[in-house]
N, C-alpha and C positions, 0 to 999 in steps of 0.2 A: 504494500500500500504506500509506503514512503517512497518507493522507487517510482510509482505512477505519479504521485504528486510532484516529485522532482522533475520528471519528464514533462509534465504539463507546464510547470513553471518555466522550464527551459524553452519549450516551444513558444509560449506566450511572450517571453522575453525576446526571442529571436524575431518573432513577427512584429513586435513593437519597435525593435531597432530597425528592421527593414522598412517599416512604414515611415519612420522618421527619415531614413536615408534616401528613399525613393525619389523625393523631389530634387535631390542634389544631382541625380543622374538624368533628369529630364530637362528640356529647355524650359525657360520661365513660363512661356505660354501654355505648355502642356501641364506644368505643375499647377498653374492657377486654375485650369479648366475653363478659362474665359476666352481663350484665343490669344490673349496678350496684346499689348500695344506694339506699334512698330519699334519702339525703343527697347522692348523686351525681347525682340526676335534675336535668335542666335545666328551668327555669321561664321562661315569657315571658308577659306580660300576665296576671299573677297574679290569680286570682279570689279572692273573699273566703273561699270554702270551702277553697281550697288553702292560703291563709295561716292559716286556723284550724287546719288539719292540722299546720302547722309549730309553732303555739303548743301544740297537744296534744303533739307530740313533745317539746317543752321543758317539759311539765307546768306550763304557765302557765294560770291560770284567766281566762276572758274571757266576755263575753256579747255577743250581736249586738243592737244597739240600733236599727238601721235597716238597710235592705237593703244599704247600702254602708258601714256603720260597725260596728266592733268596739271594745269598751272592755275594757281590762285594768286592774285596780287592784293597786297595790303598797302594802303597809304596810311602812314602813322604820323600824327601831328608832332610827335617828339623827335621824329627822324625825318630828314629832308628828302629821302629817296623812296621810291616805290620798292616794296620788298616782294620778290617773286618766290612763291612756294611751288616747287616742282615735285609732284607725287608720281613715282614710278611704280608700276605694278608687275610683280612676278607671281608665280602660282601661289606661293605660301608667304609672301611678304610684300609690304608696301614700304617703300623708302622715300623719305622726304629729304630733299636737298634745297638749301637756300643759299644764294650767293648774290652779293651786290658787288659786281666787278670793280676793282681798284679802290673800293672803299676801305680806308684804314691804311693805305699805302704810305702815309706819312710816318707811320711807326717803323722803327727798325725791326728786323726779323726777330731779334731777341725779345723786344718789347711785345711784338705780336704773339709770339709763342707763350710768353709769360701771361699775357692776357687770356689766351685760350686755356692755359692750365688752371688759372684762377677760376675762370667760369666753370670749367668741367669739374673741378674739385667741389664746387658748391651747388651744382645744379644736376638734376636727374636728366633733364631733356631741355633743349637739344644739346647734343655734344658738338663741340666746335673744333675746327682744325684749320690749318692753312693748306691750300692746294699748291701744286708745283709753281704756279705764277705768283704765290704769296697772297692770294685772295682768301678771305675768311669764308669758310663753309660751315653752315649749321646743318646737322644731320640728325634724323630720328628714323627709327625703323620699327615697324609693327609686324611681328610674326603672327600669322593667323592660320596655322595648320590645325589648331584645335578650336572648337566653337567659342566665340566671345560675343558678348551682347553688343547690339548696335549702339546702345547708350555708352558702353565702355569706349568704343571706338570714337564716338563723338567727344566725350569728355576727356579721355586720357590720351588720345592721340591727336585728334584734330584741334580741339580748342586749347588744350594745354600748349601745343606748339604754336598756334596762331597768337597766343598771348606771350609766350616765352621768347620767340624769335625777335619780335620788335624790341623786347626788353634787352636782349643781347645787343642789338645794334644801337639802342639808346645808350647803354653802358659803354659800348665801344666809342660812340660819339663823344661822350664825356671824357674818356681816356685821351682821345685825340685833341680835344679842346684844352686839356690841361697844359 
């Protein structure tokens, strides 16, 4: 009799645990049973048109320049240049590259590298470096070979970088003006 009670307890415990864990293995819309909003949808191997839809949701203006590239431009009041965001698409990643050619060329190579190092030490994204011509490049990459929510892409890849990149160029401008 004790053995039976123990087995029932174990069975109910396992069922309870599985019931709690099941939503973690479903997309948000499946777990809620409501179909979910667009922001709750899960994305994997994001195609350029899906990403363009996210930019539309955020009311950001862009243009398709190649079959696997989108360009978004930002005019920032604190920075005197137009900032081009180039999104390149591969099967399992989206790479963002931003460059304002010749901006910051007043700095010596050592000053420019020190500025990049200071930025990279204190910021998660974007990472910045100098290209072979000495231009500052801001870079961010989104790996999407596993499902991620549309909201995550909007908040933690698009908007975070749309806000952080102009901040980088503003700080670079302040460094140049010193």
